[in-house]
C-alpha positions in Angstrom: 293.9 109.0 157.7 297.3 107.6 157.2 298.4 106.7 160.7 296.9 106.0 164.1 298.4 109.4 165.2 296.1 110.9 162.6 293.2 109.2 164.3 294.1 110.5 167.7 294.5 114.0 166.3 291.1 113.8 164.6 289.5 113.2 167.9 291.4 116.1 169.5 294.1 114.0 171.3 294.2 110.9 173.4 292.1 112.3 176.3 289.2 113.2 174.0 289.7 109.9 172.1 289.4 108.0 175.5 286.3 109.9 176.4 284.7 109.2 173.0 285.2 105.5 173.1 284.8 105.0 176.9 288.2 104.1 178.1 290.6 105.5 180.7 292.8 108.4 179.3 296.0 106.6 180.4 295.0 103.7 178.2 294.5 106.0 175.2 297.9 107.6 175.9 299.5 104.2 175.9 298.0 103.4 172.6 299.2 106.7 171.2 302.7 106.1 172.5 302.8 102.7 170.9 301.4 104.2 167.6 298.5 101.8 167.5 294.9 101.2 168.3 294.3 97.5 169.1 291.6 95.8 166.8 289.2 95.2 169.7 288.7 99.0 169.9 288.1 99.6 166.2 284.4 99.2 166.2 284.0 101.7 169.1 286.4 104.1 167.4 284.6 104.0 164.1 281.2 104.4 165.9 282.5 107.4 167.9 283.9 109.0 164.8 280.6 108.7 163.1 278.7 110.0 166.1 281.0 113.0 166.4 281.1 113.7 162.6 284.8 112.8 162.2 285.3 111.8 158.6 287.8 109.1 157.5 287.8 107.0 160.6 286.1 103.8 159.5 286.7 100.1 160.2 288.3 99.7 156.8 290.5 102.8 157.3 291.7 101.4 160.7 292.4 98.0 159.1 294.4 99.7 156.3 296.4 101.7 158.7 297.2 98.5 160.7 298.1 96.7 157.4 300.5 99.5 156.4 302.1 99.5 159.9 302.7 95.8 160.0 306.3 94.9 159.1 306.8 93.0 155.9 307.5 89.3 156.3 310.1 87.6 154.2 309.6 84.2 152.7 311.8 81.5 154.3 314.7 80.7 152.0 315.0 77.1 150.8 318.4 75.7 151.5 320.3 74.4 148.6 321.0 70.7 148.7 324.7 70.0 148.2 
């Protein structure tokens, strides 16, 4: 799994993802549209994947996807004293 879209696809789309983790389909569609699964849903997502035999969807995989998705932050530049 490289992206959250891959996770939704592994479950068979947002509606099946929603059913698997016990949320409303519209909420899953919103997650897919945003390209993310909020961290509070990761445990349910990983548990559902294990229950359904979906490989590669683990807590660590979800955390890694989120880490890769996060924009890089730049260090503040020190101003030169004149």
